[in-house]
C-alpha positions in Angstrom: 47.7 168.3 176.9 51.1 168.7 178.6 49.4 169.4 181.9 47.4 166.2 181.6 50.6 164.2 180.9 52.4 165.8 183.8 49.5 165.0 186.1 49.6 161.3 184.9 53.4 161.2 185.4 53.0 162.7 188.9 50.2 160.3 189.8 52.2 157.4 188.4 55.2 158.3 190.5 53.1 158.9 193.6 51.3 155.6 193.2 54.6 153.8 192.7 56.0 155.2 196.0 52.7 154.5 197.9 52.2 151.0 196.6 55.9 150.1 197.0 55.5 150.6 200.7 52.3 148.5 201.1 52.5 144.8 201.2 49.6 142.3 201.5 49.5 139.2 203.7 48.5 136.6 201.1 48.4 133.6 203.4 44.6 133.0 202.9 45.2 132.8 199.1 48.0 130.3 199.3 45.7 127.3 199.4 43.6 128.3 196.5 46.2 129.4 194.0 48.7 127.7 191.6 52.2 128.9 190.8 51.0 130.5 187.6 48.6 132.7 189.5 45.4 130.8 188.6 42.7 129.4 190.8 43.4 125.7 191.7 39.8 124.7 191.5 39.5 126.3 188.0 42.7 124.5 186.9 41.3 121.2 188.1 38.1 121.8 186.2 40.0 122.9 183.1 41.9 119.6 183.1 38.7 117.5 183.5 37.3 115.7 180.5 34.0 117.7 180.9 35.3 121.2 180.7 32.6 123.8 180.8 32.8 126.7 178.4 33.9 129.7 180.6 31.6 132.7 180.6 32.7 136.2 181.3 32.2 137.1 185.0 29.1 139.1 185.9 31.3 141.7 187.6 33.0 142.7 184.3 31.9 146.2 183.3 33.4 145.7 179.8 31.6 142.5 178.5 32.7 142.5 174.9 35.7 143.9 173.1 35.7 143.9 169.3 39.2 143.4 167.9 40.2 143.7 164.3 41.9 140.9 162.5 44.9 143.1 162.1 46.6 145.7 164.4 45.4 149.3 164.0 48.8 151.2 163.9 47.4 154.6 164.8 45.5 153.2 167.8 48.5 151.2 168.9 50.7 154.3 168.7 48.2 156.2 170.8 48.2 153.3 173.3 52.0 153.2 173.4 51.9 156.9 174.5 49.4 156.2 177.2 51.3 153.1 178.3 54.6 155.1 178.6 52.9 157.7 180.8 50.6 155.6 183.0 52.0 152.0 183.0 55.8 152.0 182.9 56.2 153.0 186.5 55.1 149.5 187.4 55.2 147.4 184.2 57.9 146.3 181.7 57.2 144.3 178.6 59.6 141.4 179.1 60.3 141.2 182.8 58.5 141.3 186.1 58.8 144.6 187.8 56.5 146.1 190.4 53.7 144.4 188.4 53.7 141.5 185.9 55.4 141.7 182.5 52.8 142.8 179.9 54.6 142.0 176.6 52.5 138.9 176.1 49.5 139.6 178.3 47.2 139.5 175.3 48.2 135.9 174.7 47.5 135.0 178.4 44.4 137.0 179.1 41.2 137.9 177.2 40.7 141.4 175.8 37.8 141.8 178.2 40.1 140.9 181.2 42.7 143.5 180.1 40.1 146.2 179.6 38.5 145.5 183.0 41.8 145.4 184.8 42.7 148.9 183.3 39.2 150.4 183.8 37.8 148.8 186.9 40.8 147.9 188.9 39.1 147.9 192.3 36.4 145.4 191.3 39.0 143.1 189.6 41.1 143.1 192.8 38.0 142.4 195.0 36.4 139.8 192.8 38.7 138.1 190.3 40.5 135.0 191.5 43.4 135.4 189.1 44.1 138.9 190.4 43.8 137.7 194.0 46.4 135.1 193.3 48.7 137.5 191.6 48.7 139.6 194.8 50.7 136.7 196.3 53.5 137.3 193.9 53.5 141.1 193.6 52.3 141.9 197.1 50.6 145.1 196.1 47.4 146.2 194.4 47.3 148.0 191.0 46.1 151.5 191.6 43.3 152.9 189.4 45.2 155.1 186.9 42.0 157.0 185.8 42.3 155.9 182.2 39.1 156.3 180.1 37.7 153.6 177.9 39.2 155.1 174.7 42.7 155.2 176.1 42.3 151.7 177.7 41.3 150.3 174.2 44.4 152.0 172.7 46.6 150.4 175.4 45.1 147.0 174.6 45.8 147.5 170.9 49.4 148.5 171.8 49.8 145.4 173.9 48.4 143.3 171.0 51.1 144.8 168.7 53.9 144.2 171.2 52.8 140.5 171.6 52.4 140.2 167.8 56.0 141.4 167.3 57.3 138.7 169.8 56.2 135.8 167.5 
């Protein structure tokens, strides 16, 4: 178990160093994104009187996440441990760091979005307009941290608990 944690810490540190040195030229995204990191055309549609119910994108590997009505403390604790090892090199709860603040991510994004971002990072970077727009701000891609679905679900539960405590 300690070997796996050490491997994750080393991978996290390596990724931080590698990605810190790599910037992206986001000029081609500038015309299609808003300040908040959303797609301008989607924002316009959202504001229209005839808003269409948004379906989950076809490229999502995780299509449905079942959340309990209350936070599962054991799952959240497990997720906190995974978060500490794999995420804190780039993310803080309440401030932008290498990546966006995640303390209220479950209020801004769907559970499916969070799970897909953790589990299928490359596809989200390639296909998701919101992620493409965030690259303008953070100028680096999130590395795939090789987290399995069980640990990703635990991280999601942990982030739900963090957001719930911020009320």
